[in-house]
Steps between C-alpha positions, in 0.01 A plus 500: 500500500690201625576408857849401602543132575628601844220488755228421246365218717519706818327779308216264405432394860551853633237619252250229595555559870462877450159436347407284799622773734284760324198267537568458872547877538183571309312272740633698798397828335157363410439394861628833634248683281218261586554533875617862492834421669802701388768374742527164673204266501272663760416146614347396166594130473484485118729801477738353759527185290559693177767715664673193642494318166656801327758549777597134500562526125728800550690319776597196293488574127784756471760263649374213283532715186847618599606137541343409165694781332826396671450144377419617148811717488705210641389289202257253656321292237180657367292199604595555867439873477149431371438239769610747769306789346182297466536376858522859624199605291282202587599517865392862524175438312413205724590692814276791399213271403524300822518804725217670313268210579583476872731642765528148632679203354444431132679257271565766234657733758715220642621393156569860400695568818696176470581570133627845591716375787642212297587721203663757732718219633567313174603801292783626726622145558501447121705816454750402773542150355544617141736778599715352776493122455 
């Protein structure tokens, strides 16, 4: 079975991020079972953190992947697609790692957040420049 050249790079990063999402979701489920909490966090700090990490992922990753797909379909060079895809992936991994360690400030969380914000600004600007200028 061969995969169409269209969206192959987006498919790669979508697959990797889906695996990360499953890992984050598994952690929430594991903590729910451990603390016998079916809805919400019931004040369990570890569960609150896990829920927030998973929710933050779902807040930012879909738009990033849509922008990556738009850029791939628009014909952006593969090198840039990989740079953008890796930035999304590494940003989300660092954010999750940093927030897992502490609810306070952590370098990993800051870098992950900054990477996510930068990529969500750079990708649409890239599309607008390559399409309209």
